N, C-alpha and C positions, 0 to 999 in steps of 0.2 A: 701370480696371475689369478688364482681362485679368489683371493680376498678382494681384488679389484672388481671382479664380476659380481660378487655378493654385495659389495658396496653400491655398485651401479644398479643392481636389481632392487636393492632396498630403496634407493633414491627414486626409482621408477614405479614403486608400489603406489597405485592410485589411492589406496586408503591413507597412506602417509602424506601424499601430495595434496589431498583435499581436506586435511585436518586444519582447523583454524581455532585459535583460542579467542573466544569472544568475552569481553569484559562488560558487565552490566553495572553501571554506576548506581548509587543509591537514589539519586534524583530521577534518573531514567526509569528505574524499577517501579517508581510510583505511578508512572504513566500519565498521560494527558488526555482528558476526554475531548472528543470532537464529534459533532453531529452534522457536519457539513464539510465537504472537500471540494475545492475548486481546482480544476486541472487545466493547465495551459501548456503549450508546447511550441518549440521552434524546431528547425531541422536538427539541432544539436542536443536538445534536452527536453525533458518533461518536468514541469513544476507542479508540485502538489501543495496547496495551501490548506492546512487543517484548521478549521474554524469552529468556535463554539457559539451557537445561536441560543440566546436565552429568550423564551417566549415573553412577549410584552415589552421587550427592549428594542428600540429602533436601530441600535448599533451592535455589531458583532466584532469579535477580535480574532485575528489569525494568531494561533498559539504555536504553530510550527510550520515551517516551509521546508519541504524535502525536494531536492533537485536530483534528477537521475538521467543517465544516458538512456536513449531509446531502447537499447537492448536490455537494460536492467528494468525499465518500465514494463516491457513485454514479459520478462521473467516474473515480475511481480504479479502481472495479470494472470499468468498460468498458475502461480502459487495460490492466489486468491480463489480462482476457479476450483482448484483441487480441494482447498480447505473448506470452501462453502459446500461442495458436494459431499465431503465427509461429514460435515456438521449436519447437513440435512438428512443424510442417511442415518445418523444417530438420533437426532432430535426432531426431525420432521421439517417440512418445507418452511422457509423463511417467508412470511407474508409481507409484502410491501403494500402499505395502504395507498389507495387511490386518492390523490389530492382532489378535493372538490374544485370545480371551476371558479375562478375569481369573478366577483360580481362585475358586470359590464358598466363602464363609465360613459357609455353612449358613443365612444369613439371606436369605430371598426375600420381597421386599415386593410381591407381586402382589395385585391386588384380586380 
């Protein structure tokens, strides 16, 4: 009976339960640069399109599309907030440049 209890206890150990072996392939380890992310969603999923915009080129390309369940998207949001806070605590606030207003083309669609 004692062996069964120890086996059960070992199987219920949260440290063992949460362990996962993650493999990082050579191609994935190189990474892909993205300077724009378009996000869309439906009731069932969030879609993240990672794009690289090259200045002076009128066309951009989606280099990766990641699709997540809403629960995973919210977990990603929390992880990003946590990591940005730790980054800023170590290196200082991340400045986001203010984009200058686009020149007016004379069309003003106000109500």
